[in-house]
N, C-alpha and C positions, 0 to 999 in steps of 0.2 A: 547490972539485972541479975538479981539474984536468982530468981526465975524460970530464967532462959539461958540458952544454949546459944551461940559464936558456929559457924562455919568448921570448923574443928570437928568441936562435940556435937551435931548433928551429922558427921559423918561418918564417924564411930560408932553411930547408935544406928544408925540405917545401916550399915556395911559397905557405904557408896565413897568416891576421894573426894577429897575438896571438892576439887577442878568440876564433878556433876552438879555438886552441891550446888553452885556456882552457876551450873548451864542452866539444873532447874529451876533456879532464882530468877533468871535470866530471862525463863520462858514462862517464871510464872508456870511452873507444873510443884510448885510444890509450897505450902505455906509458912511464908515466913511476915516477918515487918521491919522497919529500918526504923534506927535509933541513931541522926545522924545519916552519915558514910557508915556505917554498923550496917551490918544485915546478922538480924538476932532474928530464934524461935525459940516457940512455944513447946515444949518437948509435951504436953497433951495432945493437941498438934498433930506431932508428926504421929507418935502413937498409933492416932485417928487413922493419920496416909497409910500409916503400913499396912494397917492391920485389912485397910481396902479397898486394899489391891492387893491381899490372899487371894492367892486359885487355888479352889479347892483340891485335896484327895480323889484319885481316881476313885478308889471308895465311897467319900464324901460324893463324887456327880450322879454315882453311880444311883446310891439311895436315897438321892433327891427326881432324878427320873421316875426310880421307882416310887416312889409315893404321888409321884407328880401321875404316873399313867394309872395309877391304883384313884385317882379323884376323878379321875376323866371316865371311868369302868363304871360310876357309879351309878345307878338310871334313876331315869329322867320321871320324877315324881308325878303318878297319871294322873287325867280328872275324874273326879268320884261321876259312872256315869248315871243320868237321869231319871229315873222312872218314871217308867209307864204311863202311870198313872192318876 
């Protein structure tokens, strides 16, 4: 399968050991598929999995908190006053 990776290629891409990759496969923590006894990985799925595991930097976290706080401070719309007469 040209467009799939084996355990060693997945390990190199993710910066993990082959042992860790196999452990993640055994506990279904990593997207994979099997062809017979071979465990294979879709490179696009591994890239998406890696991106989902990304931890934001402190600067990104602070910006997100400020943006959320600014959104909370927006005044609520007031209903129009009924005319007296």
